[in-house]
C-alpha positions in Angstrom: 25.7 109.2 -165.7 23.8 112.5 -165.9 20.3 113.4 -164.6 18.2 116.0 -166.3 16.5 118.6 -164.1 12.8 118.1 -163.8 10.6 120.1 -166.1 13.2 120.5 -169.0 13.1 118.5 -172.1 16.3 117.2 -173.3 17.0 117.6 -177.0 16.4 114.4 -178.8 19.6 112.6 -179.3 20.4 109.2 -180.5 20.5 106.6 -177.7 24.0 105.6 -177.0 24.9 102.3 -175.4 25.3 102.4 -171.6 28.7 101.6 -170.2 28.7 99.2 -167.3 30.4 100.3 -164.2 31.3 98.1 -161.2 31.4 99.5 -157.7 33.8 97.9 -155.3 33.3 98.5 -151.6 36.3 98.5 -149.4 36.6 95.4 -147.1 36.0 96.0 -143.5 38.8 94.9 -141.3 38.3 93.6 -137.8 39.2 96.1 -135.2 42.5 95.1 -133.6 42.2 93.7 -130.1 44.5 94.1 -127.2 47.4 91.9 -127.5 47.5 91.6 -131.3 50.7 90.4 -132.6 53.0 93.0 -134.4 52.8 91.1 -137.6 49.1 91.6 -137.8 48.0 88.1 -136.9 45.2 87.6 -134.3 46.0 85.2 -131.4 43.4 82.6 -130.5 40.8 83.6 -128.0 41.2 82.1 -124.5 39.0 79.1 -123.6 36.3 79.9 -121.0 34.3 77.3 -119.0 30.8 78.2 -117.9 29.0 76.4 -115.1 26.1 74.2 -116.3 22.7 75.9 -116.4 20.3 75.0 -113.7 17.6 72.5 -114.6 14.3 74.3 -114.8 11.4 71.9 -114.1 8.8 71.5 -116.8 5.3 72.5 -115.4 3.9 69.5 -117.3 6.5 66.9 -116.1 8.5 65.9 -113.2 12.2 66.2 -112.5 13.5 63.4 -110.3 16.6 64.3 -108.4 19.2 61.5 -108.3 21.5 60.8 -105.5 22.4 58.4 -102.7 19.6 59.8 -100.4 17.0 59.2 -103.1 18.2 55.7 -103.9 18.2 54.9 -100.2 14.6 56.0 -99.8 13.6 53.9 -102.9 15.3 50.8 -101.4 13.5 51.4 -98.1 10.2 51.7 -99.8 10.7 48.5 -101.8 11.5 46.7 -98.5 8.3 47.8 -96.9 6.0 47.0 -99.8 5.8 43.2 -99.0 5.1 43.9 -95.4 2.3 46.4 -96.3 0.8 43.9 -98.7 0.8 41.2 -96.1 -0.8 43.6 -93.6 -3.5 44.4 -96.0 -4.2 40.7 -96.8 -4.3 39.9 -93.0 -6.6 42.8 -92.4 -9.0 41.6 -95.1 -8.9 38.0 -93.7 -9.7 39.2 -90.2 -12.5 41.3 -91.6 -14.0 38.4 -93.5 -13.7 36.1 -90.4 -15.9 38.5 -88.3 -18.1 39.6 -91.2 -19.1 36.0 -92.2 -19.4 33.7 -89.1 -21.1 30.4 -89.1 -24.6 30.9 -87.7 -26.5 27.8 -88.8 -25.5 24.2 -88.8 -27.7 21.4 -90.4 -26.8 17.8 -89.6 -28.3 14.8 -91.3 -27.8 11.0 -91.6 -26.9 10.5 -88.0 -28.6 7.8 -85.9 -26.0 6.7 -83.4 -24.2 10.0 -83.0 -26.0 13.0 -81.6 -26.2 16.3 -83.5 -24.0 18.0 -80.9 -21.4 15.2 -81.3 -21.4 15.6 -85.1 -20.9 19.3 -84.8 -18.0 18.8 -82.3 -16.3 16.3 -84.5 -16.7 18.6 -87.5 -15.2 21.5 -85.6 -18.3 23.7 -86.0 -18.2 26.0 -83.1 -20.1 29.3 -82.8 -18.5 32.2 -84.5 -16.1 30.2 -86.7 -15.4 31.9 -90.0 -17.8 30.6 -92.7 -15.4 31.6 -95.4 -12.5 29.5 -94.0 -14.5 26.3 -93.1 -13.6 23.4 -95.3 -12.5 19.7 -95.4 -9.4 20.4 -93.3 -11.7 21.4 -90.5 -14.3 18.7 -91.0 -11.7 15.9 -91.2 -12.3 15.3 -87.5 -15.5 13.5 -88.4 -13.5 10.5 -89.7 -11.9 10.2 -86.2 -15.1 8.5 -85.0 -15.3 4.8 -85.8 -19.1 5.3 -86.3 -18.6 7.6 -89.3 -18.0 5.7 -92.5 -18.1 8.9 -94.7 -19.2 12.5 -94.5 -20.2 15.2 -96.9 -20.0 18.9 -96.0 -21.6 21.8 -97.9 -21.3 25.5 -97.3 -24.4 27.6 -98.1 -23.8 31.3 -98.4 -23.7 33.4 -96.3 -23.6 31.6 -92.9 -24.9 28.0 -93.2 -23.0 24.6 -93.1 -24.7 21.3 -93.9 -23.1 18.1 -92.6 -24.4 14.7 -94.0 -22.8 11.6 -92.4 -23.0 8.0 -93.2 -22.7 5.8 -90.1 -21.4 2.3 -89.9 -23.9 -0.4 -89.0 -23.3 -3.2 -86.5 -22.8 -6.5 -88.4 -21.3 -9.1 -86.2 -20.4 -9.9 -82.6 -16.8 -10.7 -82.4 -15.4 -12.9 -79.6 -11.8 -11.9 -78.7 -9.1 -14.2 -77.4 -9.4 -12.6 -74.0 -13.0 -13.6 -73.8 -14.5 -10.2 -74.4 -17.2 -9.7 -77.0 -17.4 -6.5 -79.1 -19.5 -5.4 -82.1 -17.9 -4.8 -85.4 -19.2 -3.3 -88.7 -19.1 -5.0 -92.1 -15.6 -3.7 -92.7 -14.3 -5.0 -89.4 -14.3 -1.7 -87.6 -15.1 -2.2 -83.9 -18.0 0.0 -82.8 -17.6 1.1 -79.2 -20.8 1.3 -77.2 -22.8 -0.8 -79.6 -25.4 -3.1 -78.1 -24.6 -6.8 -78.1 -27.7 -7.9 -79.9 -28.4 -11.6 -80.1 -29.6 -11.1 -83.7 -26.0 -10.5 -84.8 -24.0 -13.6 -85.8 -21.2 -14.5 -83.3 -17.8 -14.9 -84.8 -15.1 -16.8 -82.9 -12.1 -19.0 -83.7 -8.4 -19.5 -83.2 -5.3 -19.3 -85.3 -4.6 -16.5 -87.8 -7.2 -13.8 -88.0 -9.7 -14.6 -90.7 -12.2 -11.9 -90.0 -12.0 -10.5 -93.6 -12.9 -14.0 -94.9 -15.7 -14.4 -92.4 -17.2 -11.1 -93.4 -17.2 -12.1 -97.1 -19.0 -15.3 -96.3 -21.6 -13.5 -94.2 -22.2 -11.2 -97.1 -22.7 -14.2 -99.5 -25.0 -15.9 -96.9 -26.9 -12.8 -95.9 -30.2 -14.5 -96.8 -29.7 -17.5 -94.6 -29.9 -16.0 -91.1 -26.5 -17.1 -90.0 -26.2 -17.6 -86.3 -22.5 -18.1 -85.8 -19.2 -18.6 -87.7 -16.2 -20.4 -86.3 -12.9 -20.1 -88.1 -9.9 -22.4 -87.8 -6.7 -22.8 -89.8 -8.4 -25.6 -91.8 -11.6 -23.8 -92.8 -14.8 -22.1 -91.8 -17.9 -23.6 -90.1 -21.2 -21.7 -90.5 -24.1 -22.4 -88.2 -27.6 -21.9 -89.7 -31.0 -22.1 -87.9 -31.3 -25.6 -89.3 -28.1 -27.3 -90.5 -24.6 -26.1 -91.0 -22.0 -25.5 -93.8 -18.3 -26.3 -93.7 -15.6 -25.5 -96.2 -11.9 -25.5 -96.3 -11.8 -23.4 -99.4 -13.1 -19.9 -99.4 -13.6 -19.6 -103.1 -15.5 -22.9 -103.3 -17.8 -21.7 -100.4 -18.5 -18.5 -102.2 -19.2 -20.4 -105.4 -21.7 -22.8 -104.0 -23.3 -20.4 -101.5 -26.4 -20.0 -103.7 -27.2 -23.7 -103.8 -27.3 -24.2 -100.0 -31.1 -23.6 -99.9 -31.5 -26.8 -101.9 -30.5 -28.9 -98.9 -32.5 -27.6 -95.9 -31.9 -29.2 -92.5 -28.6 -30.7 -93.7 -24.9 -30.5 -92.8 -23.1 -29.5 -96.0 -19.4 -29.8 -96.7 -18.2 -27.9 -99.7 -14.9 -28.9 -101.5 -13.3 -27.5 -104.6 -14.4 -30.6 -106.5 -18.0 -30.8 -105.2 -20.5 -30.8 -102.4 -21.2 -33.4 -99.7 -24.6 -33.5 -98.0 -25.4 -35.3 -94.7 -29.0 -35.3 -93.6 
């Protein structure tokens, strides 16, 4: 290949085809290292072991070291967590106890029992925690034979209402030892009740038939019964004028409504009919 100097015009010649030439560059050989084999082969490089790189914490994250000490601290923390939770709950409970004490007690329905006695039975003492007062505490009301039932209501933030239903004296009950007590309609003995003469006197012998007597008194409540005597053979009822006898409880209850048809008479009631003696 020739280059014309600049500024000179080459004579016009016919364009000849250009011949292609290829240039081959010599291959670079690796420089021999110390210890090369005489035959020109390169032995393998020795294996080197480097220590692991140090862990660099990420500013945006957290690197948690692992190890026996760390695991021991975690186990200790897990063991303390239930105790800490229990302490927090206990502290909250104590705080609620002192923060919400019972300050006002309202009692109703009591006639025989005093208000102070009702509060005592209900366990309502000054300073008791309002939040913790409930049926478990008021159950003492049922320990009194005078209390048939009770209803307790808490009114936020410091008031407790107690409504009691008292038993009412129904009969005078003569005991085998000669003593006389007062009992309610369900047979509960009422201590301290007055022995009023207006209450029918119940007496008798043999097996206890007080439940039967109380049923008969309920059926004859409009006849002003004065006394009832029970025996193994039947019941004898004393009225202001006349009397009623029956050896069958169901028959007596059945014909109780027709006793008024025979005033001033002694009536005997049998399962098959009624006998009247004037």
